[in-house]
C-alpha positions as CSV (number, residue, x, y, z in Angstrom):
1,M,40.8,-145.4,100.8
2,E,39.1,-148.3,99.1
3,K,38.1,-151.0,101.7
4,K,39.6,-154.7,101.3
5,S,39.2,-157.8,102.9
6,L,40.8,-158.8,106.1
7,G,42.1,-162.2,104.9
8,S,39.5,-164.7,103.8
9,T,36.8,-163.1,106.0
10,G,33.9,-160.8,105.1
11,L,35.2,-157.9,107.3
12,K,36.4,-154.9,105.4
13,I,39.2,-152.8,106.3
14,S,41.0,-149.8,105.1
15,P,44.5,-150.7,103.2
16,L,46.4,-149.2,106.0
17,A,45.8,-149.7,109.7
18,F,46.3,-146.8,111.9
19,G,48.7,-147.6,114.9
20,C,47.9,-146.2,118.3
21,S,51.1,-147.4,120.3
22,S,52.5,-143.6,119.9
23,Y,49.7,-142.0,121.9
24,G,49.6,-142.3,125.5
25,S,52.2,-141.6,128.4
26,P,55.9,-140.2,127.8
27,D,56.5,-142.1,131.3
28,W,55.9,-145.5,129.2
29,M,57.3,-144.4,125.8
30,P,59.7,-141.1,125.7
31,W,58.0,-139.9,122.4
32,A,54.5,-140.9,123.1
33,L,52.2,-137.9,122.4
34,S,49.6,-137.1,125.1
35,E,46.0,-137.3,124.6
36,E,45.5,-133.7,123.8
37,D,48.5,-133.9,121.2
38,A,47.1,-137.0,119.7
39,Q,43.6,-135.4,118.7
40,E,44.8,-133.6,115.3
41,H,46.3,-137.3,114.3
42,Y,43.0,-139.0,115.0
43,K,40.8,-136.2,113.5
44,K,43.0,-136.4,110.6
45,A,43.1,-140.4,110.3
46,F,39.1,-140.2,110.1
47,E,39.2,-137.4,107.5
48,V,41.1,-139.5,105.1
49,G,39.6,-142.7,105.5
50,F,41.1,-144.8,108.2
51,S,38.6,-147.5,109.3
52,F,41.1,-150.0,110.8
53,F,43.0,-149.1,114.2
54,D,45.3,-151.2,116.2
55,T,46.3,-151.0,119.8
56,A,47.3,-153.2,122.8
57,D,46.3,-153.2,126.3
58,S,50.0,-153.0,127.3
59,Y,50.5,-149.7,125.4
60,S,50.9,-147.0,127.9
61,T,49.3,-149.5,130.4
62,G,45.9,-149.3,128.7
63,L,46.0,-145.6,128.4
64,S,46.3,-145.8,124.3
65,E,43.1,-147.9,124.4
66,E,41.2,-145.2,126.5
67,I,42.5,-142.4,124.3
68,L,41.5,-144.4,121.2
69,G,37.9,-145.3,122.6
70,R,37.4,-141.3,123.1
71,A,38.9,-140.4,119.9
72,L,36.3,-143.0,118.1
73,K,33.3,-141.6,119.9
74,R,34.6,-138.1,119.1
75,Y,35.6,-138.4,115.6
76,G,34.0,-141.6,114.3
77,S,30.8,-142.1,112.5
78,G,29.5,-145.2,114.1
79,R,30.8,-148.4,115.8
80,D,29.3,-150.3,112.8
81,R,31.8,-148.5,110.7
82,V,35.0,-148.9,112.5
83,V,37.3,-151.9,113.0
84,I,39.1,-152.0,116.4
85,A,42.1,-154.4,117.0
86,T,43.9,-154.6,120.2
87,K,46.2,-157.3,121.7
88,V,46.8,-159.3,124.8
89,F,49.9,-160.6,126.7
90,G,52.0,-157.7,128.1
91,A,51.9,-156.6,131.6
92,T,48.9,-154.7,132.7
93,G,49.8,-154.9,136.7
94,P,52.4,-156.3,138.9
95,D,50.8,-159.4,139.8
96,A,52.2,-162.8,137.8
97,N,48.6,-163.4,136.7
98,Q,48.3,-159.8,135.0
99,R,50.5,-160.9,132.2
100,G,50.8,-163.7,129.7
101,L,48.2,-165.7,127.9
102,S,46.6,-167.9,130.8
103,R,42.9,-168.7,130.7
104,K,42.5,-166.4,134.0
105,H,44.5,-163.5,132.3
106,I,43.0,-163.5,129.1
107,R,39.3,-163.3,130.8
108,H,40.2,-160.3,133.0
109,A,42.2,-158.5,129.9
110,I,39.3,-158.5,127.6
111,D,37.0,-156.9,129.9
112,D,39.3,-154.5,130.8
113,S,40.3,-153.8,127.3
114,L,36.5,-153.2,126.4
115,R,36.1,-151.0,129.4
116,R,39.0,-148.8,128.4
117,L,37.8,-148.8,124.7
118,G,34.2,-148.1,125.7
119,T,32.8,-150.8,123.6
120,D,31.1,-154.1,124.2
121,Y,33.2,-156.0,121.5
122,V,36.4,-155.6,119.6
123,D,36.8,-156.9,116.0
124,L,40.1,-158.3,116.0
125,Y,41.5,-159.9,119.2
126,Q,45.0,-160.5,119.0
127,I,48.0,-162.5,120.9
128,H,51.0,-159.9,121.2
129,R,53.5,-162.9,121.7
130,L,53.3,-166.5,122.6
131,D,53.3,-167.1,126.3
132,P,56.1,-169.9,127.1
133,A,54.5,-170.4,130.2
134,T,50.9,-171.5,128.8
135,P,50.0,-174.5,127.1
136,W,48.9,-173.7,123.5
137,E,45.5,-175.7,124.1
138,E,44.7,-173.4,127.1
139,L,45.2,-170.1,125.4
140,L,43.1,-171.5,122.5
141,L,40.4,-172.5,124.6
142,A,40.5,-169.0,126.2
143,L,40.4,-167.0,123.2
144,D,37.7,-169.3,121.9
145,D,35.7,-168.3,124.8
146,V,36.1,-164.8,124.3
147,V,34.6,-165.0,120.6
148,R,31.7,-167.3,122.0
149,A,31.0,-164.6,124.6
150,G,30.7,-162.1,121.7
151,K,33.4,-160.0,123.3
152,A,35.7,-160.3,120.0
153,L,34.7,-161.2,116.6
154,Y,37.9,-162.4,115.0
155,L,41.5,-163.7,116.5
156,G,44.9,-162.6,115.4
157,A,48.6,-163.4,116.2
158,S,51.6,-161.6,116.2
159,S,55.4,-162.4,116.0
160,M,56.3,-166.1,116.0
161,H,57.9,-168.8,113.9
162,A,55.9,-170.2,111.2
163,W,56.0,-173.7,112.5
164,Q,54.3,-172.4,115.8
165,F,51.6,-170.6,113.9
166,A,51.0,-173.5,111.6
167,K,50.5,-175.8,114.8
168,L,48.5,-173.3,116.4
169,L,45.9,-173.2,113.3
170,A,46.0,-177.1,113.3
171,L,45.1,-177.3,116.7
172,A,42.2,-174.8,116.4
173,K,41.0,-176.7,113.7
174,Q,41.4,-180.1,115.0
175,N,39.4,-179.2,118.3
176,G,36.8,-177.0,116.4
177,L,38.0,-173.7,118.2
178,T,37.9,-170.1,116.7
179,P,41.0,-170.0,114.3
180,F,43.4,-167.1,113.9
181,I,42.5,-165.0,110.7
182,S,45.4,-162.6,110.8
183,M,49.2,-162.3,111.5
184,Q,50.9,-159.3,112.6
185,N,54.7,-159.6,112.0
186,K,57.8,-157.3,111.2
187,Y,58.1,-156.9,107.7
188,N,60.0,-154.2,105.6
189,L,62.6,-153.6,103.0
190,L,65.6,-154.1,105.7
191,Y,63.8,-157.2,107.2
192,R,62.3,-159.7,104.8
193,E,62.9,-163.2,106.5
194,E,59.1,-163.5,106.8
195,E,59.2,-164.2,102.9
196,R,60.7,-167.5,103.9
197,E,57.8,-169.4,105.4
198,M,55.5,-167.1,107.3
199,L,54.1,-165.3,104.4
200,P,53.7,-168.3,102.0
201,L,51.8,-169.9,105.1
202,C,49.4,-167.0,105.3
203,R,48.9,-166.6,101.7
204,N,48.1,-170.5,101.4
205,D,45.8,-170.5,104.2
206,G,43.9,-167.2,103.5
207,I,45.4,-165.4,106.6
208,A,45.9,-161.6,106.5
209,V,49.1,-159.9,106.9
210,I,49.3,-156.5,108.8
211,P,52.8,-155.9,109.1
212,Y,54.2,-153.6,111.7
213,S,57.4,-151.3,111.5
214,P,56.8,-150.7,107.7
215,L,59.7,-148.1,107.9
216,A,62.1,-150.1,110.1
217,R,61.7,-147.6,113.0
218,G,62.1,-144.6,110.6
219,L,65.2,-145.8,108.9
220,L,63.6,-146.4,105.4
221,A,62.3,-142.7,105.9
222,G,66.2,-141.6,105.2
223,S,66.5,-140.5,108.8
224,R,67.5,-141.9,112.2
225,R,70.9,-143.5,111.0
226,N,72.6,-141.8,113.9
227,D,69.4,-141.5,116.5
228,T,70.8,-142.1,119.8
229,A,67.2,-142.3,121.2
230,R,66.6,-145.4,119.1
231,S,70.3,-146.9,119.1
232,K,69.4,-150.5,119.8
233,V,67.0,-150.4,116.8
234,V,69.6,-148.5,114.6
235,R,72.2,-151.5,115.6
236,D,69.8,-154.0,114.2
237,F,70.0,-152.4,110.8
238,K,73.5,-151.9,110.4
239,R,74.5,-154.4,107.8
240,P,76.3,-152.7,104.7
241,Q,73.4,-154.2,102.7
242,D,71.0,-152.2,104.9
243,E,72.7,-148.8,104.0
244,Q,72.5,-149.9,100.2
245,V,69.0,-150.5,100.5
246,I,68.3,-147.2,102.2
247,D,70.1,-145.6,99.5
248,R,68.1,-146.9,96.9
249,V,65.1,-146.0,98.5
250,I,66.2,-142.4,98.9
251,S,67.3,-142.4,95.3
252,L,64.1,-143.7,93.9
253,A,62.2,-141.2,96.0
254,Q,64.3,-138.5,94.4
255,E,63.6,-139.7,91.0
256,K,59.9,-139.9,91.4
257,E,59.9,-136.6,93.6
258,V,58.3,-138.2,96.5
259,K,59.5,-139.2,100.0
260,P,61.4,-142.1,100.9
261,A,58.8,-143.3,103.2
262,Q,56.4,-143.2,100.5
263,I,58.5,-145.6,98.4
264,A,59.2,-148.1,101.4
265,L,55.5,-148.1,102.1
266,A,54.3,-148.4,98.7
267,W,56.8,-151.3,98.2
268,L,55.3,-153.0,101.2
269,A,51.3,-152.1,100.5
270,S,51.7,-153.5,97.0
271,S,52.9,-156.8,98.0
272,P,50.2,-159.6,97.4
273,A,51.1,-161.1,100.5
274,V,50.3,-157.9,102.7
275,T,46.7,-156.9,103.6
276,A,47.4,-153.6,105.6
277,P,50.4,-152.4,107.0
278,I,50.2,-150.6,110.6
279,I,51.4,-147.0,110.2
280,G,52.5,-144.7,113.1
281,A,52.2,-141.1,113.1
282,T,53.7,-138.5,115.2
283,K,53.0,-135.7,113.1
284,P,50.1,-135.1,110.8
285,H,51.9,-135.2,107.6
286,H,52.9,-138.6,108.4
287,I,49.3,-139.5,107.7
288,D,48.9,-137.9,104.3
289,D,52.1,-139.4,103.2
290,A,51.0,-142.8,104.1
291,V,47.9,-142.3,102.4
292,A,49.7,-140.8,99.2
293,A,51.9,-143.6,99.0
294,L,48.9,-145.9,97.9
295,D,48.7,-144.2,94.9
296,I,52.6,-144.9,94.2
297,H,53.1,-147.6,91.3
298,L,56.4,-149.5,91.5
299,S,57.3,-151.3,88.3
300,A,58.7,-154.8,88.4
301,D,62.2,-153.3,87.6
302,E,61.8,-150.8,90.7
303,R,61.0,-153.3,93.0
304,A,63.8,-155.4,91.8
305,Y,66.0,-152.3,92.2
306,L,65.0,-151.7,95.9
307,E,65.2,-155.7,96.8
308,E,68.6,-156.6,95.0
309,P,70.9,-155.4,97.7
310,Y,69.2,-157.6,100.5
311,T,70.6,-160.9,101.4
312,P,69.3,-163.2,104.3
313,Q,69.9,-162.5,108.0
314,Q,69.4,-163.9,111.1
315,V,65.7,-164.2,112.1
316,Q,64.7,-161.5,114.5
317,L,62.0,-163.2,116.6
318,D,60.9,-160.6,119.1
319,R,61.6,-161.8,122.8
320,N,58.6,-162.4,125.2
321,E,59.1,-159.3,127.2
322,A,56.6,-157.2,129.0
323,I,56.9,-153.9,130.6
324,L,55.3,-153.3,134.2
325,P,53.1,-150.7,134.9
326,G,55.4,-147.8,136.2
327,Q,58.4,-148.8,134.2
328,T,59.9,-146.8,131.5
329,A,60.2,-148.7,127.9
330,S,63.7,-148.3,126.5
331,A,64.1,-148.3,122.8
332,D,65.2,-151.7,122.8
333,V,62.4,-153.2,124.5
334,L,60.0,-151.0,122.6
335,S,61.5,-152.3,119.2
336,L,60.3,-155.9,120.6
337,I,56.6,-155.1,121.7
338,R,55.5,-152.8,119.1
């Protein structure tokens, strides 16, 4: 895979990000793969050219970071050739100070993430959600401390209103603090509300967009319409228009003799507003399919065909929820934090 720039920075990444939330403990996430089962996925990811890996300290309460750290040493070709992104906000313990974006939690969280990842810095440190209990100036100062200490090179954000992100960017600039250079948001053929304000903001400011849920939890792969394990997620996409979009994805895939998931990912990856979609893989062929999608060219007419049934909907801004250690994540909560 050819490398591309992460927004307006000089950092080069693979055009797809490898999502690591599916590897950890089934006690946290019922369909999570164990470290042993995750090995073939990481090995395959390096073989096909992934260099950008995204995780979070709350995924399996840190186990996802540990698994990624060991996989990088096992299959990677050097720390200078891989880009590690992790996130902070979710609960990492039972205490009130073991979650959120306070200066205290961020100070401990970054050190814990580095220890689990087995590295002395991360390339991209992202706030997983906005913390309503922490003043924005405080979280910006805390993140700036992390960068100035050399523990992170760049800062990113995830899942918020465009006006909130614009204010954070302005506050950082006004106070000479490290700015955010990326936005990780929900964006796919079934949820395009980010096109209203967030994507134009990011394009105008040179912010990288690394969307999660590119397949709408598998619905755009032509499956899971009646998946009870993810019933809440399926209910989120039960409008007649959603069914029409899925039908068109399947129809175009049949016409091109490729898989529906590849059509949905090709649409997203080819958007001029998108830098690198985050793909999840619980089977090795998911990785091959995702990489092959980069070679699928969709004409303007084909893009219009896929997009035409969509109508605006209520903004699905993820709630500020965090899973405590020892809790099992339900499907509806997982749809919020991934």
